[in-house]
TORLUMBA-233654 format. One record per residue (C-alpha): residue number from 1; x, y, z. Coordinates in steps of 0.1 Angstrom, whole numbers, padded with zeros to 4 digits. Layout:
+-----+-------+-------+-------+
| pos |     X |     Y |     Z |
+-----+-------+-------+-------+
| NUM |     X |     Y |     Z |
...
+-----+-------+-------+-------+
***
This chain:
+-----+-------+-------+-------+
| pos |     X |     Y |     Z |
+-----+-------+-------+-------+
|   1 |  0493 |  0498 |  0173 |
|   2 |  0518 |  0474 |  0158 |
|   3 |  0506 |  0442 |  0139 |
|   4 |  0523 |  0412 |  0156 |
|   5 |  0542 |  0387 |  0136 |
|   6 |  0522 |  0355 |  0127 |
|   7 |  0552 |  0331 |  0124 |
|   8 |  0542 |  0315 |  0156 |
|   9 |  0512 |  0303 |  0142 |
|  10 |  0525 |  0286 |  0112 |
|  11 |  0528 |  0248 |  0117 |
|  12 |  0548 |  0228 |  0092 |
|  13 |  0527 |  0199 |  0076 |
|  14 |  0546 |  0170 |  0069 |
|  15 |  0539 |  0154 |  0036 |
|  16 |  0526 |  0119 |  0035 |
|  17 |  0552 |  0091 |  0034 |
|  18 |  0558 |  0079 | -0001 |
|  19 |  0550 |  0044 |  0005 |
|  20 |  0512 |  0052 |  0010 |
|  21 |  0510 |  0065 | -0024 |
|  22 |  0528 |  0034 | -0036 |
|  23 |  0502 |  0012 | -0019 |
|  24 |  0474 |  0031 | -0032 |
|  25 |  0487 |  0030 | -0069 |
|  26 |  0495 | -0008 | -0065 |
|  27 |  0459 | -0014 | -0049 |
|  28 |  0443 |  0004 | -0078 |
|  29 |  0465 | -0015 | -0104 |
|  30 |  0455 | -0048 | -0088 |
|  31 |  0417 | -0039 | -0089 |
|  32 |  0420 | -0030 | -0126 |
|  33 |  0438 | -0060 | -0135 |
|  34 |  0416 | -0081 | -0117 |
|  35 |  0385 | -0066 | -0134 |
|  36 |  0401 | -0071 | -0168 |
|  37 |  0407 | -0107 | -0161 |
|  38 |  0373 | -0114 | -0151 |
|  39 |  0356 | -0092 | -0178 |
|  40 |  0379 | -0102 | -0210 |
|  41 |  0366 | -0138 | -0215 |
|  42 |  0329 | -0126 | -0219 |
|  43 |  0340 | -0096 | -0239 |
|  44 |  0359 | -0118 | -0261 |
|  45 |  0331 | -0142 | -0266 |
|  46 |  0308 | -0115 | -0273 |
|  47 |  0330 | -0099 | -0298 |
|  48 |  0336 | -0132 | -0317 |
|  49 |  0300 | -0143 | -0317 |
|  50 |  0283 | -0147 | -0351 |
|  51 |  0249 | -0158 | -0358 |
|  52 |  0243 | -0179 | -0390 |
|  53 |  0211 | -0195 | -0399 |
|  54 |  0206 | -0214 | -0432 |
|  55 |  0180 | -0200 | -0456 |
|  56 |  0163 | -0233 | -0457 |
|  57 |  0153 | -0229 | -0420 |
|  58 |  0139 | -0195 | -0426 |
|  59 |  0100 | -0193 | -0435 |
|  60 |  0091 | -0165 | -0458 |
|  61 |  0057 | -0154 | -0470 |
|  62 |  0043 | -0129 | -0491 |
|  63 |  0021 | -0103 | -0471 |
|  64 | -0013 | -0094 | -0485 |
|  65 | -0037 | -0069 | -0472 |
|  66 | -0072 | -0081 | -0467 |
|  67 | -0101 | -0086 | -0443 |
|  68 | -0091 | -0095 | -0406 |
|  69 | -0103 | -0129 | -0397 |
|  70 | -0104 | -0139 | -0360 |
|  71 | -0106 | -0172 | -0346 |
|  72 | -0136 | -0168 | -0322 |
|  73 | -0157 | -0197 | -0312 |
|  74 | -0191 | -0200 | -0327 |
|  75 | -0208 | -0211 | -0297 |
|  76 | -0220 | -0187 | -0271 |
|  77 | -0227 | -0213 | -0244 |
|  78 | -0189 | -0212 | -0233 |
|  79 | -0194 | -0180 | -0214 |
|  80 | -0230 | -0186 | -0200 |
|  81 | -0232 | -0200 | -0163 |
+-----+-------+-------+-------+
***
């Protein structure tokens, strides 16, 4: 028994045309540039943002520990029908 040659089964596959790769690369570049153009202004505003509040506008107080006092109505009629 002799093994037959498989050269008849081989099929040459042509590489894709080079312009297709260029179109895909160009499309990816356009998408990246467009996303940068859309995101850059808001990212720049966020990066340059500073919050400054004058000390005069800040209310400060000393915290002490004591009994808890709740503001509860003294009249019991408000919940009765």
